[in-house]
C-alpha positions in Angstrom: 92.9 37.9 62.8 92.5 36.5 59.3 94.0 33.1 58.7 94.2 30.8 55.7 96.3 27.9 57.1 96.9 25.9 60.2 99.4 23.1 61.0 98.6 20.4 63.5 100.3 17.2 64.6 98.7 14.0 65.6 99.4 13.0 69.3 101.4 9.9 69.8 100.9 7.2 72.4 103.9 8.8 74.2 101.8 11.8 75.0 100.8 10.2 78.3 104.4 10.9 79.3 104.2 14.6 78.5 105.5 17.3 80.8 102.9 18.1 83.5 102.7 20.5 86.4 99.1 19.5 87.1 97.6 16.9 89.5 95.0 15.8 87.0 96.5 12.4 86.2 97.7 11.0 82.8 95.7 11.7 79.7 93.5 9.0 78.1 95.1 8.5 74.7 91.9 7.3 72.8 90.0 10.3 74.2 92.8 12.6 73.3 92.7 11.4 69.7 89.0 12.0 69.5 89.5 15.5 70.9 92.2 16.2 68.4 89.9 15.3 65.5 87.3 17.6 66.9 89.8 20.4 67.2 90.8 20.0 63.5 87.1 20.0 62.6 86.6 23.3 64.4 89.6 24.8 62.7 88.2 23.9 59.3 84.8 25.3 60.2 86.6 28.6 60.9 87.7 28.6 57.3 91.3 27.5 57.3 93.2 24.7 55.4 94.7 22.3 57.9 97.9 20.4 57.3 98.1 17.3 59.6 101.6 16.0 60.5 102.1 12.4 61.5 102.7 11.5 65.2 106.2 11.3 66.6 106.9 8.6 69.3 110.2 10.2 70.2 108.8 13.5 71.6 105.7 13.1 73.9 104.8 16.8 73.7 105.3 17.3 70.0 101.6 17.7 69.2 102.0 21.1 70.8 103.3 22.6 67.5 102.9 26.2 68.6 106.0 26.1 70.8 108.8 25.2 68.2 107.8 28.0 65.8 106.1 31.4 65.5 104.5 32.1 62.2 103.4 35.4 60.8 102.2 36.8 57.4 105.8 37.7 56.5 108.1 35.3 58.2 108.6 32.3 60.5 110.8 32.1 63.5 112.1 28.7 64.6 112.5 28.6 68.4 115.1 27.2 70.8 112.8 25.3 73.1 113.3 25.9 76.8 112.3 22.4 77.9 115.2 20.0 77.4 113.0 17.0 76.6 111.5 18.9 73.7 114.7 20.0 72.0 114.7 18.5 68.5 111.0 19.1 67.8 111.9 22.2 65.8 113.6 20.2 63.0 110.5 18.8 61.5 108.6 22.1 61.9 111.4 23.9 60.1 111.2 21.5 57.1 107.4 21.8 56.9 107.5 25.6 57.0 110.0 25.9 54.1 107.2 25.4 51.6 105.2 28.2 53.1 108.0 30.8 53.7 110.8 30.1 51.3 113.8 32.1 52.6 112.0 34.1 55.3 112.8 31.6 58.1 114.9 32.6 61.1 116.2 30.8 64.1 116.6 31.6 67.8 120.2 30.7 68.8 121.7 29.7 72.2 121.9 31.1 74.8 118.5 32.4 73.9 115.4 30.3 74.5 112.0 30.9 73.3 108.7 29.0 73.1 105.7 30.0 71.0 103.4 29.8 74.0 105.1 32.9 75.3 104.5 35.0 72.1 101.2 36.8 71.5 100.6 38.7 68.3 98.3 41.7 68.3 98.1 43.0 64.8 101.6 44.2 64.0 102.9 44.0 67.5 104.2 41.1 69.5 104.2 40.6 73.3 106.9 38.2 74.4 106.7 36.7 77.9 109.8 35.9 79.9 109.1 32.6 81.6 110.9 29.4 82.7 110.9 28.5 79.0 111.7 31.8 77.4 114.5 34.1 78.4 115.3 37.7 77.7 118.0 36.8 75.2 115.5 34.7 73.2 112.9 37.4 73.4 115.4 40.1 72.1 116.5 37.9 69.2 112.9 37.4 68.3 112.2 41.2 68.3 115.3 41.8 66.2 114.1 39.4 63.6 110.5 40.7 63.3 111.5 44.3 63.3 113.0 43.6 59.8 109.5 43.0 58.6 108.1 46.2 60.3 106.7 44.4 63.3 107.2 45.7 66.9 107.8 43.8 70.1 107.4 44.3 73.8 108.8 42.0 76.5 106.5 41.1 79.4 107.7 39.7 82.7 105.4 37.7 84.9 105.3 34.9 87.5 103.2 31.9 88.5 102.1 30.8 85.0 103.8 28.5 82.5 103.5 30.7 79.4 102.3 34.2 78.6 99.3 32.7 76.7 98.4 30.6 79.7 97.0 33.8 81.1 96.1 36.0 78.2 94.7 35.8 74.7 94.1 38.5 72.0 90.7 37.9 70.5 90.5 40.9 68.1 88.8 44.2 68.3 91.4 45.5 70.8 90.2 43.0 73.3 92.1 40.7 75.6 90.8 37.8 77.6 92.9 37.7 80.7 93.4 36.3 84.2 94.2 38.0 87.5 98.0 37.3 87.0 98.2 39.6 84.0 95.2 41.9 84.1 97.1 44.8 85.8 100.2 44.7 83.5 101.1 48.1 82.3 101.8 46.7 78.8 98.1 45.8 78.5 96.6 49.0 79.9 95.2 50.3 76.6 93.2 47.1 75.8 89.6 46.3 76.5 89.8 43.4 79.0 87.5 40.5 79.7 88.5 39.1 83.1 88.5 35.4 83.6 87.1 34.0 86.9 89.8 32.2 88.9 87.8 29.0 88.7 87.8 29.2 84.9 91.4 30.5 84.3 92.2 27.6 81.9 89.8 29.3 79.4 92.2 32.2 79.0 94.0 30.0 76.5 91.5 30.5 73.6 92.1 31.3 70.0 90.5 33.8 67.6 90.3 32.4 64.0 88.6 34.6 61.4 85.0 35.1 62.6 85.2 32.8 65.6 86.7 32.5 69.0 87.4 28.8 69.9 87.0 28.3 73.6 87.8 25.2 75.7 84.6 23.3 76.6 83.4 23.5 80.2 83.8 27.1 81.1 80.2 28.6 81.0 80.9 31.9 82.6 83.7 32.8 80.1 81.5 31.7 77.2 78.7 33.9 78.6 80.9 36.9 78.9 82.2 36.5 75.3 78.7 36.1 73.9 77.7 39.2 75.7 80.5 41.1 74.0 79.3 39.9 70.6 81.8 37.2 69.8 80.8 34.1 67.9 82.0 31.0 69.9 83.0 27.5 69.1 83.9 25.1 71.9 86.2 22.2 71.8 86.9 19.7 74.6 90.7 19.6 75.3 90.6 18.0 78.8 93.2 15.4 78.0 95.7 18.1 76.9 95.0 20.2 80.0 96.5 17.3 82.0 99.9 17.8 80.3 100.0 21.6 80.4 98.5 22.1 77.0 95.7 24.3 75.7 93.9 25.3 72.5 96.6 27.6 71.1 99.3 25.0 71.8 97.8 22.5 69.3 98.3 24.5 66.1 100.2 27.0 64.1 97.9 29.5 62.5 98.8 31.9 59.7 
C-alpha cells in the first residue's frame, strides 16, 4: 500500500449535474471545492505528490478520475466507461499518464466496458466487479493485460451497489472493510473483515495510503472499529460528492 503519486481533478460548476442515484439533492459547489482542497491536503499528509488537473465543464463527473483509468506500479489501463455521459473523459487521463508510464499503457476496447470503481487491487491481485458499468468482456480484457506484468485477476459478481468499491475496500494487512452485500462472497473468504454497519455503509469506500486510512467524515462506528484494529485514521468530509454517487477512492488515482 505504498504510494508516491496521486492525480486529482478540480470539480467544475457542472458537477451539480453529475449522475446521481441518491435522494440527497444537488451538491453545493462552493462547499465541494473546499472539500476537494481538504482531500488534497490529506493526500499530501499521507506522503504523496499530488498532480492537480484543471476542471472540465464538458463532463460533470470528470473529477472522479478513478473511473477512466487503473494505475499500477508497472502499467496503466485506460478504461471504456460504462456511463454514456462520461465517455471521452479517458482522453485527458491517457495524455497525463503518458509521462508516468511511457509505453506501458493499454486500453479497454468495445464491446468491453470497465470503470475503475469496479477494480480493487490487493497486492499483486485484482478483484474486478461486474456491474452496470463494467461487463465481463471488459473485466477479461483487463485481466489479460495485467497478467503480462505478473498480476492476477478475479471477477466478482454482485448486485444492488454501483461499483465493487462502493461495498468493499482493501486497507492492507490482509484486511477488508466490507458491507453486508459483499461480506459473504467466496472470493473474499480468506481475508480479515471489518464489517460496516448498514447505517454507515458509505464509509466502505475508504482508501489506504501509506501509513494511513482516509475515511469519510461522519461515520463514528467505522472509525472506532478501525482504531481498535490499530489503523491510523484521517477523515475528510466528502458529503457533496456523496450526493452524486462519489466517494473517497473516486476522487484520485494513486500509484
